[in-house]
N, CA, C and O atoms as a GROMACS GRO file, in nm:
protein
  300
    1MET      N    1   5.117   0.457   3.118
    1MET     CA    2   5.168   0.325   3.150
    1MET      C    3   5.134   0.229   3.036
    1MET      O    4   5.021   0.225   2.987
    2ASN      N    5   5.233   0.153   2.996
    2ASN     CA    6   5.215   0.060   2.885
    2ASN      C    7   5.185  -0.080   2.938
    2ASN      O    8   5.276  -0.152   2.980
    3ILE      N    9   5.059  -0.120   2.936
    3ILE     CA   10   5.018  -0.250   2.986
    3ILE      C   11   5.045  -0.356   2.879
    3ILE      O   12   5.003  -0.340   2.764
    4ASP      N   13   5.115  -0.463   2.917
    4ASP     CA   14   5.148  -0.569   2.822
    4ASP      C   15   5.038  -0.675   2.812
    4ASP      O   16   5.017  -0.735   2.707
    5LYS      N   17   4.969  -0.698   2.924
    5LYS     CA   18   4.863  -0.798   2.926
    5LYS      C   19   4.759  -0.757   3.028
    5LYS      O   20   4.792  -0.701   3.133
    6GLU      N   21   4.631  -0.784   2.998
    6GLU     CA   22   4.523  -0.752   3.091
    6GLU      C   23   4.435  -0.874   3.109
    6GLU      O   24   4.401  -0.943   3.012
    7ILE      N   25   4.398  -0.902   3.235
    7ILE     CA   26   4.305  -1.011   3.259
    7ILE      C   27   4.185  -0.959   3.338
    7ILE      O   28   4.197  -0.873   3.425
    8ASP      N   29   4.071  -1.014   3.306
    8ASP     CA   30   3.944  -0.975   3.367
    8ASP      C   31   3.903  -1.084   3.465
    8ASP      O   32   3.872  -1.196   3.425
    9THR      N   33   3.902  -1.050   3.594
    9THR     CA   34   3.860  -1.148   3.694
    9THR      C   35   3.734  -1.101   3.765
    9THR      O   36   3.707  -1.140   3.878
   10ARG      N   37   3.656  -1.017   3.697
   10ARG     CA   38   3.530  -0.968   3.755
   10ARG      C   39   3.440  -1.086   3.787
   10ARG      O   40   3.427  -1.179   3.707
   11GLY      N   41   3.377  -1.082   3.905
   11GLY     CA   42   3.284  -1.188   3.945
   11GLY      C   43   3.351  -1.307   4.010
   11GLY      O   44   3.283  -1.396   4.060
   12LEU      N   45   3.485  -1.310   4.011
   12LEU     CA   46   3.557  -1.421   4.073
   12LEU      C   47   3.603  -1.379   4.212
   12LEU      O   48   3.646  -1.266   4.232
   13ASN      N   49   3.594  -1.470   4.308
   13ASN     CA   50   3.638  -1.442   4.443
   13ASN      C   51   3.769  -1.514   4.472
   13ASN      O   52   3.808  -1.606   4.401
   14CYS      N   53   3.834  -1.470   4.577
   14CYS     CA   54   3.960  -1.526   4.623
   14CYS      C   55   3.948  -1.679   4.632
   14CYS      O   56   3.848  -1.728   4.683
   15PRO      N   57   4.046  -1.752   4.587
   15PRO     CA   58   4.177  -1.711   4.538
   15PRO      C   59   4.188  -1.702   4.386
   15PRO      O   60   4.299  -1.690   4.334
   16LEU      N   61   4.077  -1.707   4.315
   16LEU     CA   62   4.082  -1.714   4.168
   16LEU      C   63   4.153  -1.595   4.101
   16LEU      O   64   4.232  -1.618   4.009
   17PRO      N   65   4.129  -1.469   4.142
   17PRO     CA   66   4.204  -1.359   4.077
   17PRO      C   67   4.355  -1.376   4.090
   17PRO      O   68   4.429  -1.350   3.996
   18ILE      N   69   4.401  -1.419   4.208
   18ILE     CA   70   4.545  -1.441   4.230
   18ILE      C   71   4.596  -1.556   4.143
   18ILE      O   72   4.702  -1.544   4.081
   19LEU      N   73   4.521  -1.664   4.137
   19LEU     CA   74   4.563  -1.780   4.057
   19LEU      C   75   4.572  -1.745   3.909
   19LEU      O   76   4.666  -1.786   3.840
   20LYS      N   77   4.475  -1.669   3.860
   20LYS     CA   78   4.477  -1.628   3.719
   20LYS      C   79   4.594  -1.533   3.692
   20LYS      O   80   4.657  -1.540   3.586
   21ALA      N   81   4.622  -1.444   3.787
   21ALA     CA   82   4.734  -1.351   3.773
   21ALA      C   83   4.867  -1.428   3.772
   21ALA      O   84   4.956  -1.399   3.692
   22LYS      N   85   4.877  -1.524   3.860
   22LYS     CA   86   4.999  -1.605   3.868
   22LYS      C   87   5.026  -1.678   3.737
   22LYS      O   88   5.138  -1.680   3.688
   23LYS      N   89   4.920  -1.736   3.680
   23LYS     CA   90   4.932  -1.807   3.552
   23LYS      C   91   4.973  -1.710   3.441
   23LYS      O   92   5.060  -1.741   3.359
   24ALA      N   93   4.909  -1.593   3.438
   24ALA     CA   94   4.941  -1.493   3.334
   24ALA      C   95   5.086  -1.445   3.346
   24ALA      O   96   5.153  -1.428   3.245
   25LEU      N   97   5.133  -1.424   3.468
   25LEU     CA   98   5.270  -1.376   3.489
   25LEU      C   99   5.373  -1.477   3.441
   25LEU      O  100   5.480  -1.437   3.394
   26THR      N  101   5.344  -1.607   3.453
   26THR     CA  102   5.440  -1.708   3.408
   26THR      C  103   5.458  -1.705   3.256
   26THR      O  104   5.560  -1.752   3.205
   27GLU      N  105   5.360  -1.651   3.185
   27GLU     CA  106   5.365  -1.645   3.039
   27GLU      C  107   5.427  -1.514   2.990
   27GLU      O  108   5.435  -1.490   2.869
   28MET      N  109   5.470  -1.428   3.084
   28MET     CA  110   5.520  -1.295   3.047
   28MET      C  111   5.671  -1.286   3.068
   28MET      O  112   5.731  -1.367   3.139
   29GLN      N  113   5.731  -1.185   3.004
   29GLN     CA  114   5.874  -1.159   3.016
   29GLN      C  115   5.901  -1.070   3.138
   29GLN      O  116   5.812  -0.996   3.182
   30SER      N  117   6.020  -1.077   3.191
   30SER     CA  118   6.059  -0.993   3.303
   30SER      C  119   6.043  -0.845   3.267
   30SER      O  120   6.084  -0.802   3.159
   31GLY      N  121   5.983  -0.768   3.358
   31GLY     CA  122   5.964  -0.625   3.335
   31GLY      C  123   5.831  -0.588   3.271
   31GLY      O  124   5.793  -0.471   3.270
   32GLN      N  125   5.760  -0.686   3.217
   32GLN     CA  126   5.631  -0.657   3.154
   32GLN      C  127   5.524  -0.630   3.260
   32GLN      O  128   5.535  -0.675   3.374
   33LEU      N  129   5.421  -0.554   3.221
   33LEU     CA  130   5.315  -0.515   3.312
   33LEU      C  131   5.186  -0.595   3.288
   33LEU      O  132   5.143  -0.612   3.174
   34LEU      N  133   5.128  -0.642   3.397
   34LEU     CA  134   5.001  -0.715   3.394
   34LEU      C  135   4.897  -0.633   3.469
   34LEU      O  136   4.919  -0.591   3.583
   35LYS      N  137   4.784  -0.610   3.404
   35LYS     CA  138   4.671  -0.539   3.467
   35LYS      C  139   4.563  -0.641   3.498
   35LYS      O  140   4.522  -0.719   3.412
   36VAL      N  141   4.516  -0.640   3.624
   36VAL     CA  142   4.411  -0.731   3.668
   36VAL      C  143   4.293  -0.648   3.714
   36VAL      O  144   4.307  -0.561   3.801
   37VAL      N  145   4.175  -0.674   3.658
   37VAL     CA  146   4.053  -0.604   3.699
   37VAL      C  147   3.968  -0.705   3.777
   37VAL      O  148   3.938  -0.814   3.729
   38SER      N  149   3.929  -0.665   3.899
   38SER     CA  150   3.857  -0.754   3.988
   38SER      C  151   3.739  -0.683   4.052
   38SER      O  152   3.737  -0.560   4.062
   39THR      N  153   3.640  -0.760   4.097
   39THR     CA  154   3.528  -0.704   4.174
   39THR      C  155   3.533  -0.753   4.318
   39THR      O  156   3.444  -0.722   4.397
   40ASP      N  157   3.636  -0.828   4.353
   40ASP     CA  158   3.652  -0.882   4.488
   40ASP      C  159   3.727  -0.780   4.575
   40ASP      O  160   3.845  -0.754   4.552
   41ALA      N  161   3.658  -0.724   4.674
   41ALA     CA  162   3.720  -0.623   4.761
   41ALA      C  163   3.843  -0.677   4.833
   41ALA      O  164   3.937  -0.603   4.861
   42GLY      N  165   3.843  -0.806   4.861
   42GLY     CA  166   3.958  -0.868   4.927
   42GLY      C  167   4.081  -0.875   4.838
   42GLY      O  168   4.192  -0.900   4.887
   43SER      N  169   4.063  -0.852   4.708
   43SER     CA  170   4.177  -0.862   4.616
   43SER      C  171   4.282  -0.753   4.643
   43SER      O  172   4.399  -0.771   4.611
   44VAL      N  173   4.241  -0.640   4.702
   44VAL     CA  174   4.337  -0.534   4.732
   44VAL      C  175   4.444  -0.588   4.828
   44VAL      O  176   4.563  -0.576   4.802
   45ARG      N  177   4.400  -0.646   4.935
   45ARG     CA  178   4.491  -0.703   5.035
   45ARG      C  179   4.564  -0.825   4.976
   45ARG      O  180   4.684  -0.844   4.999
   46ASP      N  181   4.491  -0.908   4.901
   46ASP     CA  182   4.550  -1.029   4.844
   46ASP      C  183   4.666  -0.998   4.750
   46ASP      O  184   4.769  -1.064   4.754
   47PHE      N  185   4.648  -0.897   4.664
   47PHE     CA  186   4.754  -0.865   4.568
   47PHE      C  187   4.875  -0.801   4.636
   47PHE      O  188   4.987  -0.817   4.588
   48GLN      N  189   4.854  -0.730   4.746
   48GLN     CA  190   4.967  -0.676   4.821
   48GLN      C  191   5.051  -0.790   4.878
   48GLN      O  192   5.174  -0.789   4.868
   49ALA      N  193   4.984  -0.889   4.936
   49ALA     CA  194   5.054  -1.006   4.992
   49ALA      C  195   5.120  -1.088   4.881
   49ALA      O  196   5.233  -1.135   4.897
   50PHE      N  197   5.050  -1.106   4.770
   50PHE     CA  198   5.101  -1.183   4.656
   50PHE      C  199   5.231  -1.121   4.603
   50PHE      O  200   5.328  -1.192   4.576
   51ALA      N  201   5.232  -0.989   4.588
   51ALA     CA  202   5.350  -0.920   4.537
   51ALA      C  203   5.469  -0.940   4.632
   51ALA      O  204   5.581  -0.966   4.589
   52LYS      N  205   5.443  -0.926   4.760
   52LYS     CA  206   5.549  -0.943   4.861
   52LYS      C  207   5.606  -1.084   4.858
   52LYS      O  208   5.728  -1.103   4.866
   53GLN      N  209   5.519  -1.183   4.845
   53GLN     CA  210   5.561  -1.324   4.849
   53GLN      C  211   5.634  -1.367   4.723
   53GLN      O  212   5.725  -1.450   4.730
   54THR      N  213   5.596  -1.311   4.608
   54THR     CA  214   5.652  -1.359   4.481
   54THR      C  215   5.765  -1.273   4.427
   54THR      O  216   5.839  -1.317   4.338
   55GLY      N  217   5.781  -1.152   4.478
   55GLY     CA  218   5.886  -1.063   4.428
   55GLY      C  219   5.845  -0.983   4.306
   55GLY      O  220   5.924  -0.906   4.253
   56ASN      N  221   5.721  -1.002   4.260
   56ASN     CA  222   5.669  -0.919   4.152
   56ASN      C  223   5.630  -0.785   4.214
   56ASN      O  224   5.578  -0.780   4.326
   57ALA      N  225   5.653  -0.675   4.141
   57ALA     CA  226   5.624  -0.543   4.196
   57ALA      C  227   5.478  -0.506   4.174
   57ALA      O  228   5.425  -0.521   4.063
   58LEU      N  229   5.414  -0.458   4.279
   58LEU     CA  230   5.277  -0.406   4.269
   58LEU      C  231   5.292  -0.258   4.236
   58LEU      O  232   5.316  -0.175   4.324
   59VAL      N  233   5.277  -0.224   4.108
   59VAL     CA  234   5.304  -0.089   4.058
   59VAL      C  235   5.191   0.006   4.094
   59VAL      O  236   5.215   0.122   4.128
   60GLU      N  237   5.068  -0.042   4.088
   60GLU     CA  238   4.953   0.046   4.110
   60GLU      C  239   4.832  -0.035   4.156
   60GLU      O  240   4.812  -0.149   4.114
   61GLN      N  241   4.753   0.027   4.242
   61GLN     CA  242   4.622  -0.029   4.280
   61GLN      C  243   4.526   0.088   4.285
   61GLN      O  244   4.558   0.193   4.341
   62GLN      N  245   4.409   0.071   4.228
   62GLN     CA  246   4.308   0.175   4.237
   62GLN      C  247   4.169   0.114   4.236
   62GLN      O  248   4.146   0.005   4.184
   63THR      N  249   4.078   0.189   4.294
   63THR     CA  250   3.938   0.149   4.297
   63THR      C  251   3.863   0.239   4.200
   63THR      O  252   3.867   0.361   4.210
   64VAL      N  253   3.794   0.176   4.105
   64VAL     CA  254   3.716   0.250   4.006
   64VAL      C  255   3.572   0.201   4.017
   64VAL      O  256   3.537   0.096   3.965
   65GLY      N  257   3.490   0.279   4.086
   65GLY     CA  258   3.353   0.236   4.111
   65GLY      C  259   3.352   0.111   4.196
   65GLY      O  260   3.403   0.111   4.308
   66GLN      N  261   3.294   0.004   4.142
   66GLN     CA  262   3.288  -0.124   4.213
   66GLN      C  263   3.402  -0.218   4.176
   66GLN      O  264   3.403  -0.335   4.216
   67GLU      N  265   3.498  -0.167   4.097
   67GLU     CA  266   3.607  -0.252   4.049
   67GLU      C  267   3.740  -0.212   4.111
   67GLU      O  268   3.764  -0.096   4.147
   68PHE      N  269   3.826  -0.311   4.123
   68PHE     CA  270   3.959  -0.292   4.179
   68PHE      C  271   4.060  -0.326   4.071
   68PHE      O  272   4.058  -0.436   4.014
   69VAL      N  273   4.149  -0.231   4.044
   69VAL     CA  274   4.247  -0.249   3.937
   69VAL      C  275   4.386  -0.264   3.999
   69VAL      O  276   4.426  -0.183   4.082
   70HIS      N  277   4.456  -0.367   3.959
   70HIS     CA  278   4.590  -0.396   4.011
   70HIS      C  279   4.685  -0.404   3.892
   70HIS      O  280   4.654  -0.467   3.791
   71VAL      N  281   4.801  -0.341   3.905
   71VAL     CA  282   4.903  -0.350   3.800
   71VAL      C  283   5.029  -0.407   3.863
   71VAL      O  284   5.084  -0.352   3.958
   72LEU      N  285   5.074  -0.518   3.807
   72LEU     CA  286   5.194  -0.587   3.856
   72LEU      C  287   5.303  -0.585   3.750
   72LEU      O  288   5.275  -0.599   3.631
   73ARG      N  289   5.428  -0.568   3.795
   73ARG     CA  290   5.542  -0.578   3.703
   73ARG      C  291   5.611  -0.712   3.728
   73ARG      O  292   5.651  -0.745   3.840
   74ARG      N  293   5.623  -0.789   3.621
   74ARG     CA  294   5.685  -0.923   3.630
   74ARG      C  295   5.830  -0.910   3.671
   74ARG      O  296   5.904  -0.829   3.615
   75ARG      N  297   5.872  -0.989   3.771
   75ARG     CA  298   6.009  -0.981   3.818
   75ARG      C  299   6.105  -1.044   3.719
   75ARG      O  300   6.226  -1.046   3.743
   0.00000   0.00000   0.00000
């Protein structure tokens, strides 16, 4: 997978990971991939809801140790 932009939201709690992702997505082109790394367990549910509400595709979610990785495709 070719990630176009990555943001680190480790240590930030809801809603900051979503807000940072939203800001990053506005700076990206349609079809580009954004990777978000978070330590907030609630971010899994939050990013699912965010993708549904905004029309951006949630391409992948995975848990790596204590971190949660989300990959979104800009609509």
